[in-house]
Each structure stands twice: as C-alpha cells, then as structure tokens.
C-alpha angles and dihedrals in degrees: 000000000000110000122237093241091054091053093055092060116104116269116265115237106258114211105255116239116208102249136125098197092240104319109170113271094009102081114120089214089061094106120180124232131200119254088247096034097252136091120249145130122285093016123133118240126220132188117258103269095217092054093047090049092052089052094049091049090057090047093051091049091050092052101036107037111160118221098243093157098069133173091028096054133049129178134228129170109283094354136073124197128205136181106212132150090006095303138098108239118196116197125194110211140175138200090225092096140009086240091060094061134076114242129198095256093060093051093045095049091045092054093042091055092046092050099041105047094144091052093045112023112191099174109131091350125137108241130184124192120201118203091013095173110175091003102241095134093045090049092052092048088051092050088052090059103265128141099235136197112190118200136188142135114310092251092057095052100085095060093037092052089048093053094046093050093044093054105032105047112119089351106080135070089225130026108245116240127220124210136168117249128174108194112253097005127115091333097156092041095053099028106027111195090228095064106017105069123150136191092215138019116201125204126172126181092342093137113076139107105330139106099242104079092118090051089049092052092047088052092052091048092049092056096036104051123167112274090011093114090228118141120204118213112197127183118190139173110210110231110144139028087252087068091060093045089052093049090054091052091044092054091050086061102032135052096231133201123184105228098183144339121213113206095192094065098019088240125151125193120207135192116209143174128188119268117242 
C-alpha cells in the first residue's frame, strides 16, 4: 500500500500523450470515407457518419443532461450541488472538456457508496480513482473515511484539485491526494506495484467514445493484479457498441459481479477482481 508520506510528495510530470478522450472531431478512429466508398482522384471526402453521430451524442448529453437525481441535486450555471453522505458538495465544472463535467456514472457510484456502507466499507481504506474528472466520486470516498488518490490527465488537475480542496477541508479523515495519470503510460514508473497498492480502484464513465480503451484496460489491470486484494468498482452508462466490446474484454480479465442497475440513468455498477 502506498505510504502516507509518499502521497504527500509533489506529483511527477507524466509525459503527455496526445489524446482528447473523445472530444468531437479529434478521435483518431474518426476515419474518412469517400462519397462513393472508394478512393480516387478528385473525389470529395466525408467523415464516417457513425463516428460523427457518436460524437454528437456525447455533445448532446453534455449540453442537455436531465436532472434525474432530484431532490439530491440542483443545478446552477457552472456549478452543481449535491447532498451525499450527509454533506453538501459543490462542484465547479466546465463545458471545455468531458473531464470537466459530471457524468451519470459518477453520481450513481457516489450515491451507491454512501447508501451501502456495510457492503462497501471505505473507512481507512486506500482508494484510487482513475479518470476522476471533477472529483465528485473522490470527494464522496474521502467523506466516507477513505484515504483517496484522485488521478486524471494533467490538464484536468487544476479543476480537480480545486473541487477536492473546496469540499474536503476540515471534513475528511484524510486529505485527498491528486496525481497525474495518463492511461497506459509509465504506470510502473509512476505507480510502482511494490509501493502503490490500493484496497479499491474506482472508475466512473471512463468508457465512452475514445481511442484509449486498450490503455484503460491495461491501467485497470496494473492496479488490480491477481492476489493483490484490490477490488475495482466500475460504473458505466452504455452508449456505444465500443462499450459492449470493452465489457467483453474486461470480463476476460476480471471476475465481475453486477452490483446494481439503475434504469433511470441506464447506469450499471460492477464489482470486479483480477482473474488468476
């Protein structure tokens, strides 16, 4: 398990991988096709309609999220407020990046943890969140007594740090830590298995329209190794065919149990441990 003193050290600079985590128009899988489906001189190129449709769906969801969590959640411009685990949590968000928004999986898993403390006891547990985004889930885990390390891409960290500090100060048993993590990159260098061991790894809405699903799975496997005793809690809203393909690959690596399925937000929460 990572020691408390290690966590207080300054974050290491993680080499930045060119990725946008699925931002519309930037996905490397967004191949172009000819109007007549064949290559040739003088032909006009058009984006693949299925890929464009997937990006538009994510954009629509970002701009038009319905408040299905009432009365626990109320919205204001640039800020969302929640009442979870007996505390009001105020989150600053932005439309600049998918990572600066709160997605249904984070809300669902946060509420599940708060309402099922006997089933998942986070008190004094070491918890890592990958793809922490705005930090809601890490904040809730901290309020529930966990020692939390929240990770995301370097450009997401300023807002993540702001939200964690704002909502955890003088409230939590342990001060949550923030570290940069690019999926699949320098994992053993920055998070060596000998010193970085966690009781739980949390992941919410990390599977969507982006090119880094293999790197995401490799990251999950790095932190949740056989016989490590680490449990992965993954909340996901199924949006695309890629979600189903990832789940198939995920289940080949992890023994998986469906904890709950929320029809309102189409969110499923899984509990998983690495296969031997």
